[in-house]
Structures are given as structure tokens and as C-alpha cells.
C-alpha positions in Angstrom: -13.5 22.8 -15.9 -10.5 25.0 -16.6 -9.1 24.2 -13.1 -9.4 20.5 -13.8 -7.6 20.9 -17.1 -4.8 22.9 -15.4 -4.5 20.3 -12.7 -4.2 17.5 -15.2 -1.5 19.4 -17.1 0.4 20.0 -13.8 0.3 16.2 -13.1 1.2 15.1 -16.6 4.1 17.5 -16.7 5.4 16.2 -13.3 4.8 19.5 -11.4 2.8 17.7 -8.7 2.8 14.2 -7.2 0.1 11.6 -8.0 -1.2 11.8 -4.4 -1.5 15.6 -4.6 -3.2 15.3 -8.0 -5.7 12.8 -6.7 -6.4 15.0 -3.6 -7.0 18.1 -5.6 -8.9 16.3 -8.4 -11.3 14.9 -5.7 -11.9 18.3 -4.3 -12.5 19.9 -7.7 -14.9 17.1 -8.7 -16.8 17.5 -5.4 -17.2 21.2 -6.0 -18.4 20.6 -9.6 -20.9 18.0 -8.4 -22.2 20.3 -5.7 -22.5 23.2 -8.1 -24.3 21.2 -10.8 -26.5 18.9 -8.6 -26.8 21.0 -5.5 -25.9 18.0 -3.3 -23.2 18.3 -0.7 -21.0 15.2 -0.6 -20.2 13.7 2.8 -16.8 12.1 3.0 -16.4 8.7 4.7 -14.3 10.4 7.4 -17.1 12.9 8.1 -19.7 10.1 8.1 -17.6 8.1 10.7 -17.5 11.2 12.9 -21.2 11.8 12.7 -22.1 8.1 13.1 -19.6 7.7 15.9 -21.4 10.3 18.1 -24.8 8.8 17.2 -23.6 5.3 18.0 -22.0 6.5 21.3 -25.2 8.1 22.4 -27.2 5.0 21.5 -24.7 2.8 23.3 -24.9 5.0 26.4 -28.7 4.7 26.3 -28.6 1.0 25.9 -26.2 0.6 28.7 -28.1 2.8 31.1 -31.3 0.8 30.2 -29.5 -2.4 31.0 -28.3 -1.0 34.3 -31.9 0.0 35.2 -33.2 -3.4 34.1 -30.5 -5.2 36.2 -31.3 -3.1 39.2 -35.0 -4.1 39.0 -34.0 -7.7 38.9 -32.0 -7.5 42.0 -34.6 -5.5 43.9 
């Protein structure tokens, strides 16, 4: 909590930009939440990366299935 207060003071005294304040505040709040609730937060960017690899593998499977199905039709 002291870090959050210090960060707020830095922003309100114009020592850091609003963008930097928001970035650091988000990181601090995430750490506080993880410590209090024991739940790790996944950012949207991390989720996109994880889902992207899952979606790719599902897409690859679907395409290979369709290719096999198409080959059976032509045989």
C-alpha cells in the first residue's frame, strides 16, 4: 500500500506521466490482488497469445480433417 501511495504522490506532483502512472498502478494492483486472493491475473495480451496457439492447432486439425474428407470423396 505504501508503494501505491508513493506512486500516487509522484503522479500528482508531476514526477511521472499519466501513462507511466497507469502502467505502474496496474502492476501494483495486480500484485496486491495476487497476494491477497492468490489468483494470478492473465492480461488480454497473454490470453491472445495462449488462445492464438490453441486456435491455430484447432484450425490445423480442422483443415487436415477436411483434406482427408475431400480425398475420400474423390477416391
